[in-house]
C-alpha positions as CSV (number, residue, x, y, z in Angstrom):
1,M,-10.6,-3.7,2.6
2,K,-11.5,-0.2,1.4
3,Y,-9.5,2.9,1.6
4,Q,-10.8,6.4,1.8
5,N,-10.1,8.1,-1.3
6,N,-9.6,11.7,0.7
7,K,-6.3,10.2,2.4
8,F,-3.3,7.8,1.9
9,S,-3.3,4.5,4.0
10,F,-0.5,2.4,5.1
11,V,-0.2,-1.3,4.9
12,V,2.5,-3.9,6.4
13,C,3.6,-6.7,3.5
14,I,3.3,-10.2,4.7
15,E,3.7,-11.8,1.5
16,N,5.9,-11.1,-1.6
17,K,5.7,-14.3,-3.9
18,D,6.8,-13.5,-7.3
19,C,7.3,-9.9,-6.6
20,D,10.8,-8.6,-6.4
21,D,9.9,-5.1,-5.6
22,L,8.1,-6.0,-2.2
23,E,9.4,-6.7,0.9
24,K,7.9,-8.7,4.0
25,R,7.5,-6.9,7.2
26,K,7.8,-3.3,5.5
27,V,5.3,-0.5,5.7
28,Y,3.9,0.6,2.3
29,Q,1.7,3.4,1.1
30,V,-1.6,2.9,-0.5
31,L,-2.5,5.1,-3.2
32,P,-6.6,5.3,-3.8
33,D,-8.0,3.1,-6.6
34,D,-11.5,2.3,-6.0
35,K,-11.5,0.0,-9.5
36,A,-8.3,-2.0,-8.3
37,A,-9.8,-2.4,-5.2
38,D,-13.0,-3.7,-6.7
39,E,-10.7,-6.3,-8.3
40,G,-9.0,-7.3,-5.2
41,Y,-5.7,-5.3,-5.6
42,L,-4.1,-2.3,-4.0
43,R,-2.0,0.2,-5.7
44,I,1.1,0.3,-3.8
45,V,4.3,2.6,-3.8
46,D,6.8,-0.5,-3.9
47,E,10.9,-0.5,-3.7
48,S,11.1,0.9,-7.1
49,G,9.6,4.3,-6.0
50,E,6.4,3.4,-8.6
51,D,3.1,2.7,-7.7
52,Y,1.8,-0.9,-8.9
53,L,-1.1,-3.3,-8.3
54,Y,-0.6,-6.1,-6.0
55,P,-2.8,-8.7,-4.3
56,E,-4.9,-7.2,-1.4
57,S,-4.1,-10.5,0.4
58,Y,0.0,-9.6,0.4
59,F,-1.0,-6.8,2.9
60,I,-2.6,-6.3,6.3
61,P,-3.7,-2.5,7.1
62,V,-2.1,-0.5,9.6
63,E,-3.3,2.7,11.6
64,L,-0.3,5.2,12.4
65,P,0.1,8.4,13.9
66,Q,-0.3,11.3,11.7
67,K,3.2,12.5,12.2
68,I,4.6,9.1,10.6
69,Q,2.1,9.3,7.9
70,D,3.2,12.8,7.1
71,A,7.0,11.3,7.2
72,L,6.3,7.9,5.0
73,T,3.9,9.9,2.3
74,I,5.1,9.9,-1.3
75,S,3.1,12.6,-3.1
76,K,2.0,11.2,-6.5
């Protein structure tokens, strides 16, 4: 799962084992981080409002209309 560096992407959480700041079935913003992606992780803005690395396997990518992306995007 590769994410473009020039825009934000979104994923749905399908697993939250040992992750108190993730909720299953919730949409999360992915911030670009090629180094993390190469290691199998995604940089996610979680429930704490901060971005952390989580296993890529905990998420499924989703395509959202631009208007929804704009509403959900947290600027970093």
